[in-house]
C-alpha positions as CSV (number, residue, x, y, z in Angstrom):
1,X,142.9,-59.4,175.6
2,X,143.7,-63.1,175.9
3,X,146.9,-63.9,174.1
4,X,147.7,-67.5,173.1
5,X,151.3,-68.6,173.3
6,X,152.4,-70.7,170.3
7,X,155.6,-72.6,170.0
8,X,156.8,-74.4,166.8
9,X,160.2,-76.0,166.4
10,X,161.7,-78.1,163.6
11,X,165.2,-79.5,163.7
12,X,166.8,-81.9,161.3
13,X,168.8,-82.6,158.2
14,X,168.0,-83.4,154.6
15,X,167.4,-87.0,155.7
16,X,165.6,-86.8,159.1
17,X,163.6,-84.1,160.8
18,X,161.8,-83.8,164.2
19,X,159.2,-81.2,164.7
20,X,156.8,-79.9,167.4
21,X,153.9,-77.5,167.4
22,X,151.9,-76.4,170.5
23,X,149.7,-73.7,171.8
24,X,149.1,-72.7,175.4
25,X,146.3,-70.5,176.8
26,X,147.6,-68.7,179.9
27,X,144.1,-67.6,180.9
28,X,142.8,-71.1,181.3
29,X,146.2,-72.8,182.0
30,X,145.4,-75.3,179.3
31,X,147.5,-76.7,176.5
32,X,145.2,-76.2,173.6
33,X,147.3,-77.8,170.9
34,X,150.1,-80.4,170.8
35,X,151.5,-82.0,167.7
36,X,154.8,-83.7,167.1
37,X,156.3,-85.4,164.1
38,X,159.2,-87.4,162.8
39,X,160.1,-87.5,159.1
40,X,162.6,-89.6,157.1
41,X,163.5,-88.8,153.5
42,X,165.7,-90.6,151.0
43,X,166.1,-90.3,147.3
44,X,162.9,-92.2,146.4
45,X,160.9,-92.4,149.6
46,X,159.4,-90.3,152.4
47,X,158.2,-91.8,155.7
48,X,156.5,-89.9,158.5
49,X,155.2,-90.5,162.0
50,X,153.0,-87.7,163.4
51,X,151.1,-87.4,166.7
52,X,148.2,-85.0,166.4
53,X,145.2,-83.7,168.5
54,X,147.1,-83.6,171.8
55,X,148.2,-87.2,171.4
56,X,144.9,-88.6,170.4
57,X,145.7,-89.4,166.7
58,X,148.8,-91.2,165.4
59,X,149.5,-91.0,161.7
60,X,152.1,-93.0,159.8
61,X,152.6,-92.4,156.1
62,X,154.9,-93.7,153.4
63,X,155.5,-92.4,149.8
64,X,157.7,-94.2,147.4
65,X,158.7,-93.3,143.9
66,X,158.6,-96.5,141.8
67,X,159.7,-95.0,138.5
68,X,161.1,-91.4,138.3
69,X,160.8,-91.2,134.5
70,X,157.1,-91.8,134.5
71,X,156.6,-90.2,137.9
72,X,155.0,-93.4,139.1
73,X,154.7,-93.5,142.9
74,X,152.7,-95.2,145.6
75,X,151.7,-94.0,149.0
76,X,149.9,-95.1,152.1
77,X,148.7,-93.5,155.3
78,X,147.5,-95.3,158.5
79,X,145.8,-93.3,161.2
80,X,144.8,-94.5,164.6
81,X,142.5,-92.5,166.9
82,X,143.2,-93.6,170.5
83,X,139.9,-92.3,172.0
84,X,137.7,-94.4,169.7
85,X,140.2,-97.1,168.8
86,X,139.4,-96.3,165.1
87,X,141.9,-97.1,162.4
88,X,141.9,-95.6,158.9
89,X,144.0,-96.8,155.9
90,X,144.4,-94.6,152.8
91,X,146.2,-95.9,149.7
92,X,147.1,-94.0,146.6
93,X,149.2,-94.0,143.4
94,X,150.2,-91.6,140.6
95,X,151.5,-92.0,137.1
96,X,152.4,-89.5,134.4
97,X,150.7,-90.3,131.1
98,X,152.7,-87.5,129.4
99,X,154.6,-84.4,130.5
100,X,151.4,-82.4,131.0
101,X,149.0,-85.2,132.4
102,X,149.4,-87.0,135.7
103,X,146.8,-89.5,136.9
104,X,146.4,-90.0,140.6
């Protein structure tokens, strides 16, 4: 048997949260997973900064409700991969056409 030791911790309030998730393999002495994140939430927006893949990828995301009555919102995510210096930008939006139909 080769048990893996996992640790996940989240601490915060309804406005800000800080989290960590890691895995350790005692047989090899290697940290096999390391992720950490910071999240900020207000009434109409959510912003996050997350470090993934043992510090190789940094994600920043933002989600903002423009109109709560029509559920219109916009969002963006920027990812940077340190090993390849690659950047990725993802943009999105949503809008409710009626109570049963939302277009994203």
